[in-house]
PLY file of the C-alpha trace (Angstrom):
ply
format ascii 1.0
element vertex 339
property float x
property float y
property float z
element edge 338
property int vertex1
property int vertex2
end_header
-65.41 -59.05 -78.65
-66.19 -56.44 -81.30
-69.55 -58.04 -82.07
-70.54 -59.03 -78.53
-73.73 -57.03 -78.03
-75.09 -57.89 -81.44
-74.59 -61.62 -80.78
-76.20 -61.38 -77.35
-79.12 -59.07 -78.12
-80.28 -60.59 -81.40
-80.95 -63.91 -79.66
-83.37 -62.11 -77.32
-85.30 -60.42 -80.10
-87.19 -63.15 -81.92
-88.65 -60.72 -84.45
-85.24 -59.46 -85.54
-83.47 -61.26 -88.36
-80.32 -59.46 -89.44
-78.16 -60.35 -92.43
-74.96 -61.46 -90.75
-71.34 -62.18 -91.44
-70.50 -65.10 -89.18
-66.80 -65.44 -89.98
-63.91 -62.96 -90.13
-63.60 -61.28 -93.49
-61.47 -63.14 -96.04
-59.31 -60.70 -98.01
-58.01 -61.43 -101.47
-54.25 -61.93 -101.74
-54.03 -59.05 -104.24
-52.75 -56.08 -102.21
-54.10 -53.66 -104.83
-57.68 -54.74 -104.11
-59.54 -53.02 -101.27
-62.77 -54.10 -99.60
-65.17 -51.38 -98.47
-66.77 -51.17 -95.02
-69.38 -48.88 -93.47
-68.41 -47.80 -89.96
-71.37 -46.14 -88.27
-70.77 -44.28 -85.03
-73.26 -42.57 -82.74
-72.08 -40.06 -80.15
-75.18 -38.75 -78.39
-77.11 -37.06 -81.23
-74.10 -36.88 -83.57
-74.29 -39.59 -86.23
-71.19 -40.31 -88.33
-70.96 -42.67 -91.29
-67.40 -43.39 -92.44
-66.31 -45.36 -95.48
-63.15 -47.35 -94.79
-61.34 -49.34 -97.45
-59.07 -52.14 -96.29
-56.84 -54.89 -97.60
-54.35 -57.18 -95.89
-51.89 -54.39 -95.08
-53.61 -50.99 -95.18
-56.77 -49.19 -94.08
-57.92 -45.97 -95.70
-60.57 -43.51 -94.53
-62.19 -42.92 -97.92
-65.19 -40.72 -97.12
-67.25 -39.38 -94.22
-70.63 -37.73 -93.68
-72.13 -36.65 -90.37
-75.38 -35.21 -89.06
-76.65 -33.86 -85.76
-80.05 -35.42 -85.13
-82.77 -34.07 -82.82
-83.48 -35.85 -79.54
-86.83 -37.20 -80.77
-84.83 -39.35 -83.21
-81.86 -40.34 -81.02
-82.26 -39.63 -77.32
-80.11 -40.14 -74.26
-81.26 -43.76 -73.92
-81.07 -44.87 -77.55
-82.89 -44.63 -80.87
-86.38 -43.19 -80.35
-87.58 -43.41 -83.97
-86.01 -46.47 -85.56
-87.69 -46.10 -88.97
-86.62 -42.46 -89.44
-83.04 -43.05 -88.26
-82.78 -46.13 -90.48
-83.91 -44.08 -93.49
-81.30 -41.40 -92.71
-78.60 -44.09 -92.58
-79.80 -45.54 -95.89
-79.71 -42.06 -97.47
-76.13 -41.50 -96.26
-75.07 -44.93 -97.53
-76.56 -44.26 -100.95
-74.84 -40.87 -101.27
-71.50 -42.42 -100.24
-71.82 -45.48 -102.47
-72.02 -47.88 -99.51
-75.35 -49.54 -100.33
-73.75 -53.01 -100.49
-71.16 -52.62 -97.69
-71.33 -54.41 -94.32
-71.84 -52.23 -91.24
-69.84 -52.01 -88.04
-71.69 -49.98 -85.37
-69.55 -48.29 -82.69
-71.45 -46.49 -79.93
-70.31 -43.77 -77.54
-68.07 -45.04 -74.74
-70.15 -42.93 -72.35
-73.09 -45.35 -72.78
-71.13 -48.33 -71.39
-69.18 -49.35 -68.32
-66.30 -51.81 -67.96
-64.58 -53.30 -64.93
-62.34 -56.28 -64.22
-62.56 -59.04 -61.63
-59.90 -61.37 -60.34
-60.78 -64.78 -61.72
-60.78 -66.45 -58.30
-63.29 -63.85 -57.02
-66.08 -65.30 -59.17
-67.15 -68.89 -58.60
-69.25 -69.14 -61.76
-68.99 -66.87 -64.78
-72.71 -66.69 -65.39
-74.53 -63.71 -66.93
-76.96 -63.71 -64.00
-74.33 -63.86 -61.25
-75.45 -61.28 -58.62
-71.86 -60.27 -57.82
-71.26 -59.36 -61.45
-74.60 -57.62 -61.90
-74.08 -55.53 -58.75
-71.44 -53.48 -60.61
-73.86 -52.48 -63.36
-74.77 -48.76 -63.52
-78.12 -49.77 -65.03
-81.18 -51.37 -63.44
-80.83 -55.14 -63.16
-83.65 -55.94 -65.60
-82.32 -53.37 -68.09
-78.72 -54.58 -68.21
-76.83 -56.54 -70.83
-73.43 -57.83 -69.74
-70.63 -59.42 -71.69
-67.32 -61.03 -70.75
-63.85 -60.17 -72.01
-62.30 -62.45 -73.12
-65.42 -64.31 -74.21
-66.06 -67.92 -73.27
-64.29 -69.29 -76.34
-61.04 -67.43 -75.62
-61.14 -67.50 -71.83
-58.38 -69.71 -70.37
-57.88 -71.01 -66.86
-54.56 -69.20 -66.52
-56.15 -65.75 -66.91
-55.65 -63.72 -63.73
-58.42 -61.24 -64.50
-61.52 -61.12 -66.63
-63.37 -58.03 -67.83
-67.10 -57.40 -67.74
-68.92 -54.94 -70.02
-72.26 -53.40 -69.06
-74.79 -51.85 -71.46
-78.39 -50.67 -71.38
-80.62 -53.25 -73.03
-82.81 -50.46 -74.46
-79.81 -48.85 -76.15
-78.71 -52.08 -77.82
-82.19 -53.29 -78.73
-83.11 -49.94 -80.30
-80.02 -50.08 -82.53
-80.65 -53.73 -83.40
-84.15 -52.79 -84.56
-82.72 -49.87 -86.57
-80.16 -52.08 -88.30
-82.88 -54.59 -89.12
-84.65 -51.90 -91.16
-81.37 -50.84 -92.82
-81.03 -54.45 -93.95
-77.27 -54.58 -94.58
-74.96 -57.32 -93.21
-73.74 -56.43 -89.71
-70.17 -56.95 -88.53
-70.87 -56.06 -84.91
-72.20 -53.65 -82.29
-69.75 -52.51 -79.64
-68.66 -49.58 -77.48
-66.09 -47.28 -79.02
-63.43 -48.44 -76.55
-63.55 -52.11 -77.59
-61.05 -51.61 -80.39
-58.81 -49.70 -78.01
-58.76 -52.69 -75.65
-57.63 -54.95 -78.49
-55.00 -52.41 -79.54
-53.73 -52.05 -75.95
-53.22 -55.82 -75.69
-51.08 -56.15 -78.80
-47.43 -57.14 -78.57
-46.18 -53.54 -78.49
-48.35 -52.36 -75.61
-49.17 -55.53 -73.66
-46.63 -54.96 -70.88
-47.42 -51.28 -70.31
-49.80 -49.54 -67.96
-51.96 -47.38 -70.23
-54.47 -44.59 -69.78
-56.66 -43.97 -72.80
-58.87 -40.87 -72.92
-61.79 -40.73 -75.36
-62.86 -37.07 -75.47
-66.47 -36.24 -76.29
-68.09 -32.78 -76.25
-69.82 -33.39 -72.90
-67.58 -35.89 -71.11
-64.16 -37.51 -71.03
-64.22 -41.31 -71.05
-61.19 -42.93 -69.41
-60.05 -46.52 -69.89
-57.23 -47.60 -67.57
-55.21 -50.73 -68.28
-52.74 -52.27 -65.86
-49.82 -54.46 -66.87
-51.83 -57.56 -65.87
-54.37 -56.70 -68.61
-56.94 -55.38 -66.16
-59.22 -52.71 -67.66
-61.50 -50.27 -65.86
-63.60 -47.47 -67.33
-64.33 -44.12 -65.72
-66.03 -40.91 -66.80
-65.26 -37.27 -66.04
-68.28 -34.90 -66.19
-66.82 -32.42 -68.65
-65.74 -32.53 -72.26
-64.36 -30.33 -75.00
-67.50 -28.21 -75.48
-66.76 -26.06 -72.42
-63.37 -25.11 -73.84
-64.16 -25.04 -77.56
-63.55 -22.16 -79.93
-61.40 -20.26 -77.49
-57.69 -19.64 -77.08
-54.91 -22.18 -76.78
-54.71 -21.09 -73.15
-58.11 -22.69 -72.52
-56.92 -25.87 -74.20
-54.12 -25.96 -71.63
-56.76 -25.56 -68.90
-58.67 -28.50 -70.37
-55.55 -30.68 -70.16
-54.88 -29.56 -66.57
-58.44 -30.38 -65.52
-58.21 -33.74 -67.29
-54.97 -34.59 -65.48
-56.39 -33.46 -62.14
-59.46 -35.69 -62.52
-57.29 -38.60 -63.58
-55.00 -38.14 -60.56
-57.99 -38.38 -58.21
-59.19 -41.60 -59.90
-55.75 -43.21 -59.82
-55.28 -42.40 -56.16
-58.75 -43.64 -55.26
-58.24 -46.89 -57.21
-54.65 -47.36 -55.93
-53.17 -47.48 -59.43
-49.39 -47.41 -59.11
-46.44 -47.38 -61.49
-45.63 -45.51 -64.66
-48.35 -45.07 -67.29
-48.39 -44.11 -70.94
-51.12 -41.63 -71.82
-53.03 -41.81 -75.11
-55.80 -39.43 -76.19
-58.28 -39.34 -79.06
-61.98 -38.77 -79.68
-64.53 -36.83 -81.66
-64.50 -34.01 -79.09
-60.94 -33.03 -79.94
-62.34 -31.61 -83.19
-63.55 -28.70 -81.06
-59.91 -27.68 -80.68
-59.08 -27.79 -84.38
-58.56 -24.02 -84.51
-55.89 -24.17 -81.78
-52.24 -25.08 -82.46
-52.41 -28.11 -80.14
-48.63 -28.13 -80.11
-48.21 -29.06 -76.48
-50.02 -32.20 -75.35
-47.95 -32.55 -72.19
-47.73 -36.21 -71.17
-50.45 -37.22 -73.67
-49.78 -38.69 -77.09
-52.35 -38.83 -79.88
-53.72 -42.22 -80.88
-53.15 -40.99 -84.44
-49.40 -41.06 -83.92
-49.56 -44.52 -82.34
-51.21 -46.18 -85.34
-50.09 -43.87 -88.18
-48.44 -46.73 -90.08
-51.70 -48.68 -90.24
-53.97 -46.21 -92.02
-54.27 -43.38 -94.52
-56.81 -40.64 -95.18
-58.08 -40.07 -98.71
-57.45 -36.65 -100.21
-61.05 -36.55 -101.45
-62.34 -36.15 -97.87
-64.03 -32.78 -97.39
-61.92 -30.33 -95.31
-64.75 -29.65 -92.85
-65.29 -33.37 -92.14
-61.55 -33.95 -91.82
-61.18 -31.09 -89.34
-64.14 -32.27 -87.25
-63.42 -36.02 -87.24
-59.68 -36.42 -87.67
-59.32 -37.52 -84.02
-62.28 -39.93 -84.28
-60.93 -41.79 -87.31
-58.14 -43.63 -85.39
-60.74 -45.10 -83.02
-62.83 -46.28 -85.97
-59.74 -47.82 -87.55
-58.78 -49.82 -84.44
-62.44 -50.86 -84.03
-62.61 -52.26 -87.56
-59.16 -53.80 -87.14
-60.38 -55.57 -83.97
-63.21 -57.17 -85.94
-61.00 -58.24 -88.84
-58.52 -59.81 -86.41
-61.20 -61.66 -84.39
0 1
1 2
2 3
3 4
4 5
5 6
6 7
7 8
8 9
9 10
10 11
11 12
12 13
13 14
14 15
15 16
16 17
17 18
18 19
19 20
20 21
21 22
22 23
23 24
24 25
25 26
26 27
27 28
28 29
29 30
30 31
31 32
32 33
33 34
34 35
35 36
36 37
37 38
38 39
39 40
40 41
41 42
42 43
43 44
44 45
45 46
46 47
47 48
48 49
49 50
50 51
51 52
52 53
53 54
54 55
55 56
56 57
57 58
58 59
59 60
60 61
61 62
62 63
63 64
64 65
65 66
66 67
67 68
68 69
69 70
70 71
71 72
72 73
73 74
74 75
75 76
76 77
77 78
78 79
79 80
80 81
81 82
82 83
83 84
84 85
85 86
86 87
87 88
88 89
89 90
90 91
91 92
92 93
93 94
94 95
95 96
96 97
97 98
98 99
99 100
100 101
101 102
102 103
103 104
104 105
105 106
106 107
107 108
108 109
109 110
110 111
111 112
112 113
113 114
114 115
115 116
116 117
117 118
118 119
119 120
120 121
121 122
122 123
123 124
124 125
125 126
126 127
127 128
128 129
129 130
130 131
131 132
132 133
133 134
134 135
135 136
136 137
137 138
138 139
139 140
140 141
141 142
142 143
143 144
144 145
145 146
146 147
147 148
148 149
149 150
150 151
151 152
152 153
153 154
154 155
155 156
156 157
157 158
158 159
159 160
160 161
161 162
162 163
163 164
164 165
165 166
166 167
167 168
168 169
169 170
170 171
171 172
172 173
173 174
174 175
175 176
176 177
177 178
178 179
179 180
180 181
181 182
182 183
183 184
184 185
185 186
186 187
187 188
188 189
189 190
190 191
191 192
192 193
193 194
194 195
195 196
196 197
197 198
198 199
199 200
200 201
201 202
202 203
203 204
204 205
205 206
206 207
207 208
208 209
209 210
210 211
211 212
212 213
213 214
214 215
215 216
216 217
217 218
218 219
219 220
220 221
221 222
222 223
223 224
224 225
225 226
226 227
227 228
228 229
229 230
230 231
231 232
232 233
233 234
234 235
235 236
236 237
237 238
238 239
239 240
240 241
241 242
242 243
243 244
244 245
245 246
246 247
247 248
248 249
249 250
250 251
251 252
252 253
253 254
254 255
255 256
256 257
257 258
258 259
259 260
260 261
261 262
262 263
263 264
264 265
265 266
266 267
267 268
268 269
269 270
270 271
271 272
272 273
273 274
274 275
275 276
276 277
277 278
278 279
279 280
280 281
281 282
282 283
283 284
284 285
285 286
286 287
287 288
288 289
289 290
290 291
291 292
292 293
293 294
294 295
295 296
296 297
297 298
298 299
299 300
300 301
301 302
302 303
303 304
304 305
305 306
306 307
307 308
308 309
309 310
310 311
311 312
312 313
313 314
314 315
315 316
316 317
317 318
318 319
319 320
320 321
321 322
322 323
323 324
324 325
325 326
326 327
327 328
328 329
329 330
330 331
331 332
332 333
333 334
334 335
335 336
336 337
337 338
């Protein structure tokens, strides 16, 4: 699923020919040898390029550079100036020594929507099915949809099936940007895709889970039931309103988050015990606070700590700002390598 929008959109853009990696990456058996990947993430106007080294057993965040770009380059709907943004990405890759590394693009969860359907509700799983398209938050002729699991993995005994919705302009603008960059592409997906794969692993597959992806201007919620049903929601506030203040305001942020979640769970009739996991770029706004009391929430960092490391050559300012984003990038890359 980690490459779903790239696979779907590139077939609609006849003028776009991207270097591609069609099969999962084949690691050498030497555990001392690491392969290097470029994980590019875009959160509104904040562009982050992260170098991740991986082998068969370990992933390491090796380096990171980020920029805030003006809205005439990356706007609310997507990339507005593909040539300029592509050149910025190429400059970052050159500085970080990533000029020959394949790219995985993970886009803000706030730009997508996900819901699940009971399998027997849908007579034909067709991309143009009006019942499926009716759930899209985008105009019908500006919507890309994708199924989870995809057609190759979908089995008749599945009780539910997920549907992802994206703006076609958003995806097409990034496809055109990556064409100019010219590096092999692993995939284009929402930030939460890796989280979905992580939530379905053997450790978490039987648990009801709430995952919160905190951004500066919103909180993106992904709720998973024990029957592997996922639904996405968004709360209209993020970390920016509470940033740079006292730990007391951080507590108020958590209370408001829990209050919004309670309303959603009651409205959607979610019942039973849930585990609560939180992460996201926005949590970097709270880096000056002790963050000692997360209440019922646990950090994604602590959930996957055995799977990755952070290089000591990472700049302190980038580590402070992005330490809560890195786990999401790790599970996103892991989802691709396991596909």
